[in-house]
C-alpha positions as CSV (number, residue, x, y, z in Angstrom):
1,X,30.5,2.1,27.5
2,X,27.5,3.2,25.5
3,X,25.3,0.3,24.5
4,X,24.1,0.0,20.9
5,X,20.4,-0.7,20.8
6,X,18.1,-1.8,18.0
7,X,14.6,-0.5,17.5
8,X,12.3,-3.5,17.5
9,X,10.0,-2.4,14.7
10,X,10.3,-0.1,11.8
11,X,6.7,0.0,10.6
12,X,7.1,2.6,7.9
13,X,4.7,2.6,5.1
14,X,6.5,1.9,1.8
15,X,6.5,4.9,-0.5
16,X,7.0,5.3,-4.2
17,X,6.2,3.0,-7.0
18,X,7.0,-0.7,-6.7
19,X,9.7,-2.0,-9.0
20,X,7.4,-4.2,-10.9
21,X,8.5,-3.8,-14.5
22,X,10.4,-1.7,-17.1
23,X,8.9,1.5,-18.3
24,X,7.5,1.3,-21.8
25,X,8.0,4.0,-24.4
26,X,4.8,5.8,-25.4
27,X,5.5,5.1,-29.1
28,X,5.5,1.4,-28.4
29,X,2.0,1.4,-27.0
30,X,-0.9,0.0,-29.1
31,X,-2.6,2.9,-30.9
32,X,-5.8,3.2,-28.8
33,X,-3.7,3.5,-25.6
34,X,-1.3,5.9,-27.2
35,X,-4.2,8.1,-28.3
36,X,-5.8,7.8,-24.8
37,X,-2.5,8.9,-23.1
38,X,-1.3,11.6,-25.6
39,X,-4.7,13.1,-26.5
40,X,-7.6,12.2,-24.3
41,X,-6.1,12.6,-20.9
42,X,-2.8,14.3,-21.7
43,X,-3.7,17.4,-19.6
44,X,-5.3,15.6,-16.6
45,X,-3.1,12.6,-15.9
46,X,-0.6,13.0,-13.1
47,X,3.1,12.0,-13.3
48,X,2.7,9.0,-11.0
49,X,-0.3,7.8,-12.8
50,X,1.5,8.1,-16.1
51,X,4.5,6.3,-14.7
52,X,2.3,3.4,-13.6
53,X,0.5,3.2,-16.9
54,X,3.8,2.9,-18.8
55,X,4.8,0.0,-16.6
56,X,1.8,-2.1,-17.5
57,X,2.5,-4.9,-19.9
58,X,-0.8,-6.1,-21.3
59,X,-3.9,-4.6,-22.8
60,X,-6.0,-6.1,-20.1
61,X,-4.0,-4.3,-17.4
62,X,-4.2,-1.0,-19.3
63,X,-8.0,-1.4,-19.6
64,X,-8.2,-2.0,-15.9
65,X,-6.1,1.1,-15.3
66,X,-8.3,3.3,-17.5
67,X,-11.4,2.2,-15.6
68,X,-9.7,2.9,-12.3
69,X,-8.4,6.3,-13.6
70,X,-11.9,7.5,-14.3
71,X,-13.4,6.0,-11.2
72,X,-10.8,7.9,-9.1
73,X,-12.2,11.2,-10.5
74,X,-15.9,10.4,-10.3
75,X,-17.5,13.2,-8.3
76,X,-20.5,11.1,-7.4
77,X,-19.7,7.4,-7.2
78,X,-23.2,6.6,-6.1
79,X,-24.6,7.2,-9.6
80,X,-24.0,5.2,-12.8
81,X,-22.9,8.4,-14.6
82,X,-19.3,9.6,-14.3
83,X,-19.9,13.3,-14.2
84,X,-16.2,14.1,-14.4
85,X,-15.6,12.0,-17.5
86,X,-18.7,13.5,-19.2
87,X,-17.5,17.0,-18.4
88,X,-14.0,16.3,-19.6
89,X,-15.4,14.9,-22.9
90,X,-17.5,18.0,-23.3
91,X,-14.5,20.3,-22.8
92,X,-12.5,18.5,-25.5
93,X,-15.5,18.8,-27.9
94,X,-15.9,22.4,-27.1
95,X,-12.2,23.1,-27.6
96,X,-12.2,21.3,-30.9
97,X,-15.2,23.2,-32.1
98,X,-14.2,26.7,-31.0
99,X,-10.4,26.7,-30.9
100,X,-9.6,24.3,-33.7
101,X,-10.6,26.3,-36.8
102,X,-8.0,25.8,-39.4
103,X,-6.1,23.3,-37.2
104,X,-5.8,19.8,-38.5
105,X,-4.6,18.6,-35.1
106,X,-7.7,19.7,-33.2
107,X,-8.4,22.7,-31.0
108,X,-7.5,20.8,-27.8
109,X,-3.9,21.2,-28.8
110,X,-4.0,25.0,-28.9
111,X,-3.1,27.1,-25.8
112,X,-6.7,28.1,-25.4
113,X,-7.8,24.5,-25.8
114,X,-5.3,23.3,-23.2
115,X,-6.4,25.9,-20.6
116,X,-10.1,25.3,-21.3
117,X,-9.8,21.5,-21.0
118,X,-7.8,22.0,-17.7
119,X,-9.9,24.7,-16.0
120,X,-13.2,24.7,-17.8
121,X,-15.4,27.7,-18.5
122,X,-14.0,31.1,-17.3
123,X,-16.2,33.3,-15.1
124,X,-15.8,36.2,-17.6
125,X,-14.2,36.9,-20.9
126,X,-12.8,40.2,-22.1
127,X,-11.9,40.5,-25.8
128,X,-9.7,43.2,-27.3
129,X,-9.5,42.1,-30.9
130,X,-9.9,45.4,-32.8
131,X,-7.6,47.7,-30.9
132,X,-5.2,49.4,-33.3
133,X,-2.5,50.0,-30.7
134,X,-2.6,46.5,-29.1
135,X,-2.2,43.1,-30.6
136,X,-5.5,41.1,-30.5
137,X,-5.9,39.9,-26.9
138,X,-8.4,37.9,-24.8
139,X,-8.6,37.8,-21.0
140,X,-10.2,34.8,-19.2
141,X,-11.0,35.4,-15.6
142,X,-11.3,32.5,-13.1
143,X,-12.2,32.4,-9.5
144,X,-13.2,29.8,-6.9
145,X,-11.0,27.0,-8.3
146,X,-9.1,25.2,-5.5
147,X,-6.1,22.9,-5.6
148,X,-2.4,23.1,-6.5
149,X,-2.0,26.3,-4.6
150,X,-4.1,28.3,-7.1
151,X,-5.0,31.9,-6.0
152,X,-8.6,32.6,-5.2
153,X,-8.9,34.5,-8.5
154,X,-6.7,34.9,-11.5
155,X,-6.6,35.8,-15.2
156,X,-5.3,33.9,-18.1
157,X,-4.3,36.0,-21.1
158,X,-4.0,35.0,-24.8
159,X,-2.7,37.2,-27.6
160,X,-1.8,37.0,-31.2
161,X,1.9,37.5,-31.4
162,X,2.8,39.9,-34.2
163,X,-0.9,39.8,-35.1
164,X,-0.5,36.4,-36.8
165,X,-1.4,32.8,-36.2
166,X,-3.4,31.4,-33.2
167,X,-3.9,33.0,-29.9
168,X,-1.1,31.9,-27.6
169,X,-0.6,32.0,-23.8
170,X,0.8,35.3,-22.5
171,X,3.4,35.3,-19.8
172,X,4.3,38.6,-18.0
173,X,7.9,37.3,-17.5
174,X,8.5,35.6,-20.9
175,X,6.7,38.2,-23.0
176,X,6.2,41.4,-21.0
177,X,4.0,44.4,-21.8
178,X,6.3,45.4,-24.7
179,X,5.2,42.3,-26.8
180,X,1.6,43.5,-26.7
181,X,2.3,46.8,-28.4
182,X,2.7,46.7,-32.2
183,X,4.3,50.2,-32.3
184,X,6.5,50.1,-29.2
185,X,9.9,51.7,-29.9
186,X,11.3,52.0,-26.4
187,X,13.8,50.0,-24.5
188,X,12.7,46.3,-24.5
189,X,13.8,46.0,-20.9
190,X,11.9,49.1,-19.8
191,X,8.7,47.5,-18.5
192,X,7.5,50.7,-16.8
193,X,7.5,52.6,-20.0
194,X,5.5,49.9,-21.8
195,X,3.1,49.6,-18.9
196,X,2.4,53.3,-19.0
197,X,1.6,53.1,-22.7
198,X,-0.8,50.3,-22.1
199,X,-2.4,52.1,-19.3
200,X,-3.3,55.0,-21.6
201,X,-4.8,52.5,-24.1
202,X,-6.7,50.2,-21.6
203,X,-6.0,50.0,-17.9
204,X,-7.1,46.3,-17.5
205,X,-4.7,45.2,-20.2
206,X,-1.9,47.1,-18.5
207,X,-2.7,45.4,-15.2
208,X,-2.7,41.8,-16.6
209,X,0.5,42.6,-18.6
210,X,2.4,42.8,-15.3
211,X,0.5,40.3,-13.2
212,X,-2.2,37.7,-13.8
213,X,-3.2,37.8,-10.1
214,X,-5.6,40.6,-9.2
215,X,-4.3,42.9,-6.4
216,X,-0.7,41.5,-6.4
217,X,1.9,44.0,-5.4
218,X,4.6,44.3,-8.1
219,X,8.1,45.0,-6.8
220,X,10.0,47.6,-8.7
221,X,7.6,47.3,-11.7
222,X,9.1,44.0,-12.7
223,X,6.7,41.4,-14.2
224,X,5.2,39.0,-11.7
225,X,7.2,35.8,-11.1
226,X,4.1,34.4,-9.4
227,X,2.2,34.7,-12.6
228,X,4.7,32.7,-14.5
229,X,4.6,30.0,-11.9
230,X,0.8,30.1,-12.1
231,X,0.6,29.3,-15.8
232,X,3.7,27.0,-16.0
233,X,3.2,24.9,-12.9
234,X,0.0,25.6,-10.8
235,X,-2.6,25.5,-13.6
236,X,-1.3,22.3,-15.1
237,X,-1.0,20.6,-11.7
238,X,-4.5,21.6,-10.7
239,X,-5.8,19.1,-13.2
240,X,-4.6,16.1,-11.1
241,X,-3.6,17.6,-7.8
242,X,-6.8,16.5,-5.9
243,X,-6.6,12.9,-7.2
244,X,-4.8,10.5,-4.9
245,X,-2.5,8.5,-7.1
246,X,-2.3,5.7,-4.5
247,X,-4.9,3.7,-6.5
248,X,-2.5,3.5,-9.5
249,X,0.4,2.4,-7.3
250,X,-1.8,-0.3,-5.6
251,X,-3.1,-1.5,-9.0
252,X,0.5,-1.9,-10.2
253,X,1.5,-3.8,-7.1
254,X,-1.5,-6.1,-6.8
255,X,-2.7,-6.5,-10.5
256,X,-1.5,-10.1,-10.5
257,X,-3.2,-11.0,-7.2
258,X,-6.6,-9.3,-7.2
259,X,-9.5,-10.3,-9.4
260,X,-10.5,-8.1,-12.3
261,X,-13.7,-6.9,-10.6
262,X,-11.6,-5.4,-7.8
263,X,-9.0,-3.5,-9.8
264,X,-10.9,-0.3,-10.3
265,X,-12.2,-0.1,-6.7
266,X,-9.2,0.8,-4.6
267,X,-10.2,2.7,-1.4
268,X,-7.9,4.7,0.9
269,X,-7.2,3.3,4.4
270,X,-5.3,4.1,7.6
271,X,-3.1,1.4,9.2
272,X,-0.9,0.7,12.2
273,X,1.8,-1.9,12.5
274,X,3.6,-2.7,15.7
275,X,5.8,-5.6,17.0
276,X,5.7,-6.8,20.6
277,X,7.1,-9.9,22.4
278,X,5.1,-12.3,24.5
279,X,6.2,-13.7,27.8
280,X,8.0,-16.5,26.0
281,X,10.1,-14.0,24.1
282,X,8.4,-14.6,20.7
283,X,7.9,-11.5,18.5
284,X,4.3,-10.9,17.3
285,X,3.4,-8.5,14.6
286,X,0.2,-6.7,15.5
287,X,-1.6,-4.7,12.7
288,X,-4.8,-3.0,12.0
289,X,-6.4,-1.6,8.8
290,X,-9.2,1.0,8.8
291,X,-10.7,1.3,5.3
292,X,-12.1,4.7,4.5
293,X,-15.6,3.2,4.0
294,X,-17.5,0.1,4.7
295,X,-20.0,-1.2,2.1
296,X,-22.4,-3.8,3.2
297,X,-25.5,-5.5,1.7
298,X,-28.9,-6.1,3.3
299,X,-30.8,-9.3,2.8
300,X,-34.0,-10.3,4.6
301,X,-33.3,-7.8,7.4
302,X,-29.6,-9.0,7.9
303,X,-26.7,-6.8,7.0
304,X,-23.7,-8.8,5.8
305,X,-20.4,-8.9,4.0
306,X,-17.2,-10.8,4.1
307,X,-13.6,-9.6,4.4
308,X,-10.8,-11.5,2.7
309,X,-7.4,-10.6,4.0
310,X,-4.2,-11.9,2.5
311,X,-0.8,-11.2,4.1
312,X,2.7,-11.9,2.7
313,X,6.0,-11.5,4.6
314,X,9.0,-11.5,2.3
315,X,12.7,-11.2,3.0
316,X,15.3,-8.7,1.5
317,X,15.6,-11.0,-1.6
318,X,11.8,-11.0,-2.1
319,X,11.4,-14.6,-1.0
320,X,8.1,-15.3,0.8
321,X,8.8,-16.4,4.4
322,X,5.2,-16.4,5.6
323,X,1.8,-16.1,3.9
324,X,-1.6,-16.1,5.6
325,X,-5.2,-15.8,4.7
326,X,-8.1,-14.7,6.8
327,X,-11.8,-14.9,6.0
328,X,-14.0,-12.7,8.2
329,X,-17.7,-12.9,7.8
330,X,-19.6,-9.9,9.0
331,X,-23.3,-10.3,9.9
332,X,-25.4,-7.6,11.7
333,X,-29.0,-7.6,12.6
334,X,-31.3,-4.6,12.4
335,X,-30.5,-3.5,16.0
336,X,-26.8,-3.7,15.6
337,X,-26.4,-2.0,12.2
338,X,-27.5,1.5,13.2
339,X,-24.9,1.6,15.9
340,X,-22.0,1.1,13.4
341,X,-23.2,2.4,10.1
342,X,-21.6,5.8,10.5
343,X,-18.3,4.5,11.9
344,X,-15.2,3.0,10.3
345,X,-14.3,-0.6,10.9
346,X,-10.9,-1.5,12.3
347,X,-9.8,-5.0,11.3
348,X,-7.1,-6.2,13.7
349,X,-4.9,-9.2,13.6
350,X,-1.5,-10.6,14.9
351,X,1.0,-13.3,13.9
352,X,4.4,-14.5,15.2
353,X,7.5,-13.8,13.1
354,X,11.1,-15.1,13.3
355,X,14.0,-12.7,13.5
356,X,15.1,-10.9,10.3
357,X,14.4,-7.9,8.1
358,X,11.2,-8.1,6.1
359,X,8.5,-6.4,4.1
360,X,4.9,-6.9,5.0
361,X,2.1,-6.6,2.5
362,X,-1.5,-7.0,3.6
363,X,-4.3,-7.0,1.1
364,X,-7.9,-6.4,2.3
365,X,-10.9,-7.1,0.1
366,X,-14.6,-6.6,0.7
367,X,-16.4,-9.4,-1.3
368,X,-19.7,-7.6,-1.5
369,X,-18.6,-4.2,-2.9
370,X,-15.5,-5.6,-4.7
371,X,-13.4,-2.9,-3.0
372,X,-9.8,-3.4,-1.9
373,X,-7.1,-1.6,0.1
374,X,-3.7,-2.6,1.4
375,X,-0.9,-1.7,3.8
376,X,2.8,-2.2,3.3
377,X,5.4,-1.9,6.0
378,X,9.0,-2.8,6.7
379,X,9.7,-4.9,9.7
380,X,12.9,-5.5,11.7
381,X,12.8,-8.4,14.2
382,X,16.2,-8.5,16.0
383,X,17.5,-11.5,18.0
384,X,15.5,-12.1,21.2
385,X,18.3,-11.0,23.5
386,X,19.1,-7.7,21.7
387,X,18.6,-4.5,23.5
388,X,15.4,-3.2,21.9
389,X,12.7,-0.5,22.4
390,X,9.4,-0.6,20.6
391,X,7.8,2.4,19.0
392,X,5.3,3.8,21.5
393,X,1.7,2.9,20.9
394,X,-0.8,5.6,21.9
395,X,-4.3,4.3,22.8
396,X,-7.4,6.4,23.3
397,X,-9.0,3.7,25.3
398,X,-8.0,0.5,27.1
399,X,-10.0,-2.6,28.1
400,X,-8.7,-4.6,31.1
401,X,-9.8,-8.2,31.6
402,X,-8.0,-11.0,33.4
403,X,-9.4,-13.4,30.7
404,X,-7.0,-11.8,28.2
405,X,-4.0,-13.2,30.0
406,X,-2.7,-16.2,28.0
407,X,-4.6,-15.1,24.9
408,X,-3.1,-13.9,21.6
409,X,-5.3,-10.9,20.8
410,X,-4.3,-8.0,18.6
411,X,-2.9,-5.0,20.5
412,X,-3.3,-6.8,23.8
413,X,-0.5,-7.3,26.4
414,X,-1.3,-9.2,29.6
415,X,-4.8,-8.3,30.7
416,X,-4.8,-5.0,28.9
417,X,-6.2,-4.5,25.4
418,X,-5.0,-1.2,23.8
419,X,-7.4,0.6,21.5
420,X,-5.4,2.9,19.3
421,X,-6.3,5.0,16.3
422,X,-3.9,4.7,13.3
423,X,-4.2,8.5,13.1
424,X,-3.1,9.1,16.7
425,X,-5.9,11.6,17.1
426,X,-7.4,12.5,20.5
427,X,-9.9,14.9,22.1
428,X,-9.6,16.6,25.5
429,X,-12.0,14.1,27.1
430,X,-9.6,11.2,26.3
431,X,-7.0,9.6,28.5
432,X,-4.0,8.8,26.5
433,X,-2.4,5.5,27.4
434,X,1.1,5.0,26.2
435,X,2.6,1.5,25.9
436,X,6.2,0.8,25.1
437,X,8.3,-2.3,25.5
438,X,12.0,-2.9,26.4
439,X,13.8,-6.1,25.7
440,X,17.4,-7.4,26.2
441,X,18.2,-5.3,29.3
442,X,21.6,-6.0,30.8
443,X,21.9,-6.7,34.5
444,X,23.6,-3.4,35.0
445,X,20.7,-1.5,33.3
446,X,18.2,-3.4,35.4
447,X,19.9,-2.4,38.6
448,X,20.7,1.3,37.8
449,X,18.7,2.3,34.7
450,X,15.5,4.2,34.4
451,X,12.9,5.0,31.8
452,X,11.4,8.5,31.2
453,X,8.2,9.2,29.4
454,X,7.8,12.8,28.2
455,X,5.1,14.7,26.3
456,X,6.2,17.9,24.6
457,X,4.5,20.6,22.6
458,X,6.7,22.8,20.4
459,X,9.8,21.4,22.3
460,X,8.2,22.4,25.6
461,X,7.7,19.7,28.2
462,X,4.0,19.5,29.3
463,X,4.0,16.2,31.1
464,X,6.6,13.6,32.2
465,X,7.2,10.6,34.3
466,X,10.3,8.6,35.4
467,X,10.4,5.0,36.4
468,X,13.3,3.0,37.7
469,X,13.8,-0.4,36.1
470,X,14.3,-2.1,39.4
471,X,15.4,-5.6,38.3
472,X,12.7,-5.5,35.6
473,X,11.5,-8.7,33.9
474,X,11.7,-9.5,30.2
475,X,10.3,-7.8,28.4
476,X,9.9,-4.6,30.5
477,X,6.5,-3.1,29.8
478,X,5.8,0.6,30.2
479,X,2.1,1.5,30.5
480,X,1.5,5.2,31.4
481,X,-1.8,7.2,31.4
482,X,-2.1,10.9,30.7
483,X,-5.5,12.6,31.1
484,X,-5.7,15.2,28.3
485,X,-8.3,17.5,29.9
486,X,-5.8,20.4,30.4
487,X,-4.0,19.9,27.1
488,X,-5.1,22.5,24.4
489,X,-5.7,21.3,20.9
490,X,-2.3,21.0,19.1
491,X,0.3,18.6,17.9
492,X,2.3,16.8,20.5
493,X,5.2,14.4,20.7
494,X,5.4,11.5,23.1
495,X,9.0,10.3,23.8
496,X,10.3,7.3,25.7
497,X,14.0,7.2,26.7
498,X,16.1,4.6,28.5
499,X,19.0,6.1,30.5
500,X,21.8,4.3,32.4
501,X,23.1,4.8,35.9
502,X,25.2,7.8,34.7
503,X,22.0,9.4,33.2
504,X,23.2,8.9,29.7
505,X,20.6,8.0,27.1
506,X,20.9,4.5,25.8
507,X,18.0,4.3,23.4
508,X,14.8,6.3,22.8
509,X,11.7,6.2,20.7
510,X,8.9,8.7,19.7
511,X,5.4,8.9,18.5
512,X,3.5,12.1,17.4
513,X,-0.2,12.7,18.2
514,X,-2.8,15.4,17.8
515,X,-5.5,16.7,20.1
516,X,-8.5,17.8,18.1
517,X,-10.6,20.8,19.1
518,X,-13.7,18.7,18.5
519,X,-15.8,17.5,21.5
520,X,-15.6,13.9,20.3
521,X,-14.3,11.9,17.4
522,X,-16.1,8.9,15.8
523,X,-14.2,5.8,16.9
524,X,-14.0,2.6,14.8
525,X,-15.6,-0.6,15.8
526,X,-13.1,-3.4,16.1
527,X,-13.2,-6.7,14.2
528,X,-10.5,-9.3,14.7
529,X,-9.6,-12.8,13.6
530,X,-9.7,-15.2,16.6
531,X,-6.4,-16.8,17.4
532,X,-5.5,-19.9,19.5
533,X,-4.1,-19.4,23.1
534,X,-0.5,-18.3,23.4
535,X,0.6,-21.9,24.4
536,X,-1.1,-23.6,21.4
537,X,1.1,-25.7,19.1
538,X,-0.3,-23.6,16.2
539,X,2.3,-20.9,16.8
540,X,5.2,-23.5,16.9
541,X,4.0,-24.7,13.6
542,X,3.8,-21.2,12.1
543,X,7.3,-20.3,13.3
544,X,8.7,-23.7,12.2
545,X,7.4,-23.1,8.6
546,X,8.9,-19.6,8.6
547,X,12.3,-21.1,9.5
548,X,11.8,-23.7,6.8
549,X,11.1,-21.1,4.2
550,X,14.1,-19.1,5.4
551,X,16.3,-22.1,5.0
552,X,17.0,-22.9,8.7
553,X,16.0,-26.5,8.6
554,X,17.4,-27.2,12.1
555,X,15.1,-24.8,13.9
556,X,12.3,-25.7,11.5
557,X,12.5,-29.4,12.4
558,X,12.6,-28.7,16.1
559,X,9.5,-26.5,16.1
560,X,7.5,-28.5,13.6
561,X,8.2,-31.7,15.6
562,X,7.1,-29.9,18.8
563,X,3.8,-28.9,17.1
564,X,3.1,-32.3,15.7
565,X,4.1,-34.1,19.0
566,X,1.6,-31.9,20.9
567,X,-1.1,-32.4,18.3
568,X,-0.4,-35.8,16.6
569,X,-3.8,-36.0,14.9
570,X,-3.4,-32.8,13.0
571,X,-3.1,-33.5,9.3
572,X,-1.7,-30.0,8.7
573,X,1.0,-30.3,11.3
574,X,1.8,-33.8,10.1
575,X,2.3,-32.6,6.5
576,X,4.5,-29.7,7.6
577,X,6.6,-31.9,9.8
578,X,7.1,-34.2,6.8
579,X,8.3,-31.2,4.8
580,X,10.9,-30.5,7.4
581,X,12.0,-34.2,7.6
582,X,12.3,-34.4,3.8
583,X,14.3,-31.2,3.7
584,X,16.9,-32.7,6.1
585,X,16.8,-36.1,4.1
586,X,15.3,-38.0,7.0
587,X,13.3,-40.2,4.6
588,X,12.5,-42.9,7.2
589,X,11.3,-40.2,9.5
590,X,8.9,-39.1,6.8
591,X,7.6,-42.6,6.3
592,X,7.1,-43.0,10.1
593,X,5.0,-39.8,10.3
594,X,3.1,-40.2,7.0
595,X,2.3,-43.9,7.0
596,X,-0.3,-43.9,9.8
597,X,-2.2,-41.0,8.2
598,X,-2.0,-42.7,4.8
599,X,-2.8,-46.2,5.9
600,X,-5.2,-45.8,8.8
601,X,-6.9,-42.5,8.0
602,X,-6.9,-42.6,4.2
603,X,-5.2,-39.2,4.1
604,X,-3.8,-39.6,0.6
605,X,-2.3,-36.1,0.6
606,X,0.6,-37.8,2.4
607,X,1.1,-40.0,-0.7
608,X,3.4,-37.5,-2.4
609,X,5.7,-37.4,0.6
610,X,5.7,-41.2,0.9
611,X,6.4,-41.4,-2.9
612,X,9.3,-38.9,-2.7
613,X,10.8,-40.7,0.3
614,X,10.4,-44.1,-1.2
615,X,12.0,-42.8,-4.4
616,X,14.9,-41.3,-2.5
617,X,15.4,-44.6,-0.7
618,X,15.5,-46.5,-4.1
619,X,12.1,-48.1,-3.6
620,X,10.8,-47.1,-7.0
621,X,7.9,-49.5,-7.5
622,X,6.6,-48.6,-4.1
623,X,7.0,-44.9,-4.9
624,X,4.9,-45.3,-8.1
625,X,2.0,-46.8,-6.0
626,X,2.1,-43.8,-3.6
627,X,2.2,-41.3,-6.5
628,X,-0.7,-42.9,-8.3
629,X,-2.8,-42.8,-5.1
630,X,-2.0,-39.2,-4.8
631,X,-3.0,-38.4,-8.4
632,X,-6.3,-40.4,-8.1
633,X,-7.3,-38.3,-5.0
634,X,-6.0,-34.9,-6.0
635,X,-5.8,-34.8,-9.8
636,X,-2.9,-34.0,-12.1
637,X,0.4,-32.7,-10.7
638,X,3.3,-32.1,-13.0
639,X,6.0,-32.8,-10.4
640,X,4.3,-36.1,-9.5
641,X,3.9,-37.1,-13.1
642,X,7.6,-36.4,-13.7
643,X,8.6,-38.3,-10.6
644,X,6.5,-41.3,-11.8
645,X,8.4,-41.2,-15.1
646,X,11.7,-41.2,-13.3
647,X,10.7,-44.2,-11.2
648,X,9.5,-46.1,-14.2
649,X,12.9,-45.6,-15.8
650,X,14.6,-47.0,-12.7
651,X,12.4,-50.1,-12.8
652,X,13.0,-50.5,-16.6
653,X,9.5,-49.8,-17.7
654,X,10.3,-47.3,-20.4
655,X,6.9,-47.2,-21.9
656,X,5.4,-46.4,-18.5
657,X,7.8,-43.6,-18.2
658,X,7.0,-42.3,-21.7
659,X,3.3,-42.3,-20.9
660,X,3.8,-40.3,-17.7
661,X,6.1,-37.7,-19.3
662,X,4.0,-37.2,-22.4
663,X,1.0,-36.5,-20.1
664,X,3.1,-34.0,-18.3
665,X,4.1,-32.3,-21.6
666,X,0.5,-32.1,-22.6
667,X,-0.2,-30.1,-19.5
668,X,2.9,-27.9,-19.8
669,X,4.8,-28.1,-23.2
670,X,7.4,-25.6,-21.9
671,X,9.6,-28.3,-20.3
672,X,12.7,-28.4,-22.5
673,X,14.7,-30.9,-20.4
674,X,11.7,-33.2,-20.3
675,X,11.4,-33.1,-24.0
676,X,15.0,-34.2,-24.4
677,X,14.3,-37.2,-22.0
678,X,11.2,-38.1,-24.0
679,X,13.2,-38.0,-27.3
680,X,15.9,-40.2,-25.8
681,X,13.3,-42.8,-24.5
682,X,11.6,-42.9,-27.9
683,X,14.9,-43.6,-29.5
684,X,15.7,-46.4,-27.0
685,X,12.2,-48.0,-27.5
686,X,12.6,-48.0,-31.3
687,X,15.9,-49.8,-30.9
């Protein structure tokens, strides 16, 4: 029987726009933003950028977007001047001055204005405005413009249709050479006849009437379809094709999280996300982020910055299951800085995660430059005993050290630290080390199964190994080295397959990589957040809180109790254990854990749990005392104020309840139910 296997990790970067809000109609925008969108940038804004802009809901967000929009196009970010924006404004002014005569709407709206704003100054201009046998016609010639698949050189033709009105864009397909001849009496479908007439008048006009692309071969003397695609698709797209719209999508996703000074400073990054299990069977998510640049400040001979990293793991319903923050100070002396200044930095981290399907979002910020980047991935953590195979990780270098055993270190298994590039790029001098992990193997597979590792190029096998499982442990770890000295530069595919005793494939996984023709590639320097040893109670606490967030209070209580038992002086573990005990309504248990901290160590953060537990047990006067201690130490808290009011009601002190609830409403008037309770109390007091 064929076994059904689950891939341990689906670390696919999320694509497309986040479903953050409804798309607004342009007509509903405030006037200055409507003018910006429909007039100032109408020719240069990309469809993704426009879609994001229309999802923004406040003027503040739109202003942030506009700043980021221009910054994404700045050709020299190192100067205070935005050369692109200045040139764009100049083009609009020029179009209004020279192509807007007699037009109330402005020359930028004309066909000539649109092309000029999009492409800029042509290399040459040919004018045929006084030919008696040809309608007034102007040819703009462009060359050397890249992007959107533009040809190396091309013409843009404008003519006055029927010798009236503005110059309009000429299309060989839509118009044809016949439309350029005022006295043409032939068949309107006979392009060859019209072409010959134009050739006798002016050969250049005849050429561009059939094709806007110099030297293009015309099949059967039919007008060039490529020319029509050029003016209808490629030229408009060239205005935004080089701009990566990721900044807009990231701004939309993180606009409510990042500070204003960061919003216009999104930078590209590469990332890698993988999941592996430790010897205890726990799944750990390993991730790295390589920002496209590193900005750092110098002060008194020391180079420094700080990275702030925020991660959120959410389930299919969008509920946060785990959230973490890392603060990583970077400080380099004058000897260290030259060694890394031309290299990327690879920030690496790892954390445990309970089984389930999730979305991971990691936000990275540089506090010195106010730049940010992010990575989003989908994660699938199956049950520990499921048959699983991880996606292969391809390392360009490994570091082996017995000290690593028992540590939790990013991209490290046993005593081997893997050093991968998120781009999976190699050179011939590298040795590729492939790591893959199998879990949930049946006894039959352990006895008779085997694993093959194959490297192919264009479907041709160039290297392979086969290894019998031989009563493998759990998880079964595959570590294979492939020297690349004899591999020519090309794209390759590394495949791992598990086969049973009958040689039938059970599960497989693949990873593509590239061997560069370069002699060497600049490798990133690694920076990671130090984590406790694998056996530390910290990880039991993290997993326990994840179970609590996911609603599995039974597993949460077990793990949080274990963490607290092993580290009974930890305030954080004590608070988390109290949360689990309160969730399962073990109020006496909460009091047993919290009281020693509260009474002996003056840790008044436990006052809220003691107050809630006393309130649940009907000890309302006692609860009020705990709540007040909490407020004295930590300031106003709406939930605590409301709970104090409830306790006062139970003790018969209606005026005390009224005082607490009115204070709560001063802080947040939008509490409809509380307002009703206040009105009822005021009525009772008057009676």
